N, C-alpha and C positions, 0 to 999 in steps of 0.2 A: 385617488392616492391617499394613504394614511398620513395625517398631519402629525408632526412631532410636537409634543407639548413640553417636554423637558428632556435634558440630556445629562447623564452622569459623566463624571470625569473618565474619559476613555482613551487617554494617551497610550497607556500600556497595551490595551487591546488593539488599537490602530497600528502600533508598531509591530505587534505579534502578527497581525494580518499581512503587513508589508513583507515581513520576513518569510512567512509561509508562501506568499505569492512568488517571491524571488526564488525560493527553493523549487517550487513547482516549475517555473520557467527553466531552471537549470536541468531538472530531471527530464523535462519534455525535450530539451535540446539534445541531451544525451541519447534519448530514445530515437529521435529523428536521425541522429548520426549513425546509430547502429543499424537502423532500418535502411538507410540510404547506402550503406557500405562505405568502404574507404574512398576518400576523395582522389580524383585523378592526379592531383598535384602530389599527394603523398605516395601514390603508386610509382610515380615518376622518380621521386626521391629515393624510394626503396630500391627501384630497379637500377638506378645509377650507383647506389652504394654496393649492390651485389656485383655489378660489373667491375667496379673499382677493386673490390675485395678479391674477385677472381683474377684480375690482372696482377694484383700484388702477390697472390699465391703462385702464379706462373713465374713471376720475377724471382720469387724465393726459390723455386725449383731450378731455375737457370743459375742462380747464384750458388746453390748447393753443389751443382756439378762443377762449377768453376772452383769452388773451395776444395772439393774432393780431389779434383785433378791437380791443383796446386799442392795440396797436402801430400799426395802420393808421388807424382811425377817430379816435383821440384824439391820438396823438403825430405821426404822419406827415401827417395831413390839415391840420395847422397851416400847412404849406408850400404848400397848394393853395387855389385858389378853385373853388367848385363841384366838390369832390372826388368826389362820389358819382354824378355823371352824366357823359355823354360829352364835356362841354365842360370837364373838369377841366384847370386851368391852374396852372403853377407861379407863385407870387407873386414870389420874388426873381428878379433878373436874372442869367441864366446865359449866358455867351458861346457855349458849345458848343450849337448848335441841334440837332444830332443827339442829343446826350444829353438835351436837354429833351424832344424828341419821344418818345424811348424811355421816359423816366420817366413822361410823361403817359399814354402808351398802356398802360404796365404798371399804372398806377393805375386806369385805366378797367377793365382786365381783371380786377382783383382783386375787384370786387363779386360776380360769380358764384362765385368761388373761396371767398370768405368765407361766402357763403350755403351752399355745399356743406359747408364745415367745420362750420357751425352745425348743419346737418341730421345730419352724421356724429356730432357730439358728443352729440346727443340720441337717437341710435339705441340701442335695447336689444336684447340677444340677438344672434344671428348670430356670424360669425367675427370675434372681437375683434382677432385679429392682422392680418387683412386690413384692418380699419378703421384699425389703427395704421399700416400701410404707406401707405394713402391719405392719412391725416392728415399723415404725415411728408413726403409728396410735396408737399402743399399748403403746408406750412410752408417748404419749399425755394423755392416760387414767391414767397411773401411775403418771404423772406429775400433773394432775388435783387433784388426791387424795392427793398427797404430799402438794399441795398448800392449800387445805382445812385443812389438818392436821396441817400445820404450823400456820394457823389462830387459830385453836383450842388450841394448846399448848401455844400460845401467850396469850389467854384469860383464861388459867387455873388458878384456885385459889388453893394455897397451903393448904394441909390438912394432916392428919396422913398418908394416903395412898401414897400421893405424896407431900412431903415437897418442899420448894422453891428450894433447891439444885437439887432435882430430876427433877423438871420442867425445870430448866436451862439446865440440861443435855439433856432433851428431845428436847429442842429448837435447841441446837447445832447439835444433831444427825439428826433431820428432815431437817435442812438447808443444811447439808452436803449431805443428800439423794437427795434433790432437785437439787443441783449443779451436782451431779453425773449423774442423769438422763438427765439433760439438756446437759451435755457434750457428752453423748452417742448419743443423737439426732443430735447434730451438727456434730459428727464424721460420722454418717450415711449419712447425706446430702452431706458432702464433698467427701466421698468415692463414693457416687452415681454420683455426678457431674463429677468426674474424669473418672468413668467407662463409662458414656454416651459420654464424649468427646473422649475417646479412641475408642469406638465402632463406633462413627461417622467418625473419621479419617480413620478407617479400611474400612468402607463401601465406602467412597469416593475413597480410593486407589484401591479397588477392582473394582469399576465402571469405573475408568479411566476418561479421558477427554470427555466432551460432544461435540456434533457436532458444537454447537455455539462456544465453546472454540477453537476448531481446525480451524473453519472458521475465527475467529478473529485473530488467530495467522498467518494464511495464508495471511490475509490482511497485517499484519505487515511485513511479508517476502516480499510481493509484493512492499510495500512502500520502504523497504530497497533496493530492486533491482533497483527501480526507482532512488533512491538517488545515487547508485553506477553508474548507466548509466549517470546521470547528471554530477557527478564528473569526469567521464571518458571523457565526451565531453569537460568539462571545461579544463581538462589537455591537451587533444588533440589540443585544440585551441591555446595552447602556442607553438606549433611546426609549423614552416613554411616549408612545404614540396613541392617538385617539382610536379606540376600537370601534367606535360608531360615529355616525354623523350627528352632530348636536352642538350645543352651546356650553362653553365652560362656565360652570356656576361657582366653583371654588378653585383657587390657585394658591397653594401654600408652599410651593417650591421656590426657595430663594437661592441666589448665587452663592456657592461656597458652603452651603448647608450640608451637614452630615445627616443622612437619613438611615433608618433601620428597616430591615426587610418587613414587609407587610404594613408599613406606615402609610396611611392615606395622605396623598398630597393634592390630588386634582379630582374634581367631580365634574361630570358632564351630564347635561340634560339632553336626551335623545330628540332628534328632529322627527324621527319616525314614529311608528306605533309603539305604545307602551306595553310593558309586561308586568305581571304580578305573580307572586308565589303564594301558595296555600299549603299548609301542613295537613295532610290527610291521613286518617288512621288506616291500619292494615286491613280492617274490615271493609272500609269504603273504597280503597284504592283499586280493589279487584273489579269494581263496577265501572271505573273510569277508563276511557281510552282516548288517544289522540284524535282530535276532530270534534269532540263533544262540544256543543254550544254552552255558553256560560252567561248568566245574568249577574252583573256585579252592581252592588250598591255601596255608597260611601256615606258615612255619618255626616260628612261635610256638605252633602247635597241630598237632603231628604226628598224622597219621591222620584229621584232620577235613577234610571237604570242604564247601565253601560254594557253593551253586548261585547262578548269576547269568545275565544275558542281555545280549547285545551291544545297546547303545542308540545308539551313534554310530560311524560309519565315515567318516573325513574324506575330502573329495574331492581334497585335494592333500597332498603330502608336506611335512614340515618337514626342512630340511637342517641337520644338526649335524656340524661338522668335516668337511664334504664328503660325509657319508653320509646319504642320504635315508631317512626312516622315517615311519611313519604312527601317530598316536596314536589307538588304538581305546579307546572308553569302554564299560565294562560297568556294569550296575546290579544289585546283589544282589537276589534275589527277595524276601527278607524281612529285616527289621531283626534284627541279632544284636549283643548288647552286646560280644561278643568282637572284632568288627571295629572297629578304631580307626584314626584317621588316622596315616599314616606307616608302617604295616605293609608289609613286603616279602612278596610272594607269587608263586605260579606260576599262570598262567591256562592252562587247557586248553579251547580254543574248539572246539566240535564243529561242524564245517562240513557234515558228512554222516554218516549212520548207516545201517547195514544190519542188521536183525535176523537171527540165525542164519547169519551170513556164514561161509564157509569161509576161514580165514586161516592164514598161515604167517609165521614170522619173516622180516623183510626180508632178513636175511643169508643166507637159504636160496635166494633168487632170484638167478640168474645171467643177465646180459644179454650177448648176443653178436650184434653187428650188428642191433640193434633187435629181436632175437628173445629172449624170456625163457623160461627153463626151470629146472626143479628136478631134483634127483636123488631118485628113489623107490627104497626098499629092496625087492628081490625075492629069490627063492630063489637065483638064480644070481649075485647081486650087485646093485649100484646101477645103475639104468636112468635115462637122461636123458629127462625128460618136458617137452614144450613147455607153457607155461601162459599164460593171459591174466590180467592183474592188474586190480584195481579200486581202491577207496579205501585210503589208508594211514592208520594211527593214529599219534599222537604217542608211543605206547608201543613202537613198533618192529615192529608187526604189519602185514601187507599182505593185502588181500582177494584171493582167487583166484576168478575168475568162470568159468573153464573150464580143463580139463586134468587136474583131480584129483577124487577122491571122498573122502568122509570116512574111508574105510578105508585110504587110502594113507598109508604111513609115509615122511615126507619127511626127508631127511638135512639137518642144519643144520651150521653151521660155528661152533662155539664156543658155541652157545646151546641145545644139547640137541635132542631130537626133537619134531616137531610133527605133529599130525594135522589 
């Protein structure tokens, strides 16, 4: 496990994470509710509400018939003689004969309407909304009759059969009948609206969530998860953890201190194998590959060689002061307590090797128009011998692949004799 070395003040980040997690739980609960469908308890509540609304609508239909019957047979019929048969006649004198004929005909036509309303109010089962529509239509017929009757009694002329006091009583009764029928129609409309609302809620509850509803809520859950992940990252960034196993050599972090980005606070000496970086030119980097062996020497340890291996060759150069270079990383083959951070050393990267190679000092090789040759000592003097070269070492020696034998004595220039 990574060990925490220091912690930044993270109260804000911790609170943000808590809020994000709470929101995620809420969104997940909503998704689970949609996927599971409506709870049985809610279905039972909606079913009860629908039943009660249906009963209320049936009661409104029954009350509507009672109101219509009372409005016509009790209140309006006071104005007629023989009101329930085909010879129904207005009692008061009304000068408008056309209005009289219409009112008397409407009264005769109401008997079968009232009979149908009575039958409808006593009906059980079936489509209660269709019954409500028919009952409301019949109430409109009754209401139209009462409106015409109200006009007739308003125009009535007092006579012996209907004195002024009687006509006044007729007007009061007819107006009361109109109010009664209007109230019955309003009650049916209200009850029907409540019933349709209850049945709609029950239908939705039975159907459950749609695919689009679930997909939208799943998107909300995914967004909440992303918020949690973002908050976790923000909180984790407030912890300074040891990236490697090692020993803390410098601890400059103090409680309450304000630090700037990039400011070094803690140093660690690794317990594992050490690494070193070397700046390599673009000419030489092409020769180096991961896995090449390396001999490293340090000025602090004269004569000591430390074996290492190339572990990283960068794909791109870093430009410093306009000069491109490549930072090659090597890893020492084994831990050595003598290798410490900050030591300056020399890296000898072995890019190729040839056992028992015939080699001469690079200074002995002369190049003339792409032809390479050396001078070999013979009895009569030095002889020019063309050669083909191979790999070259960092120590100044170059491999000869053809042109010489081991017994040849090659002349050098300032470096002695080579074989």
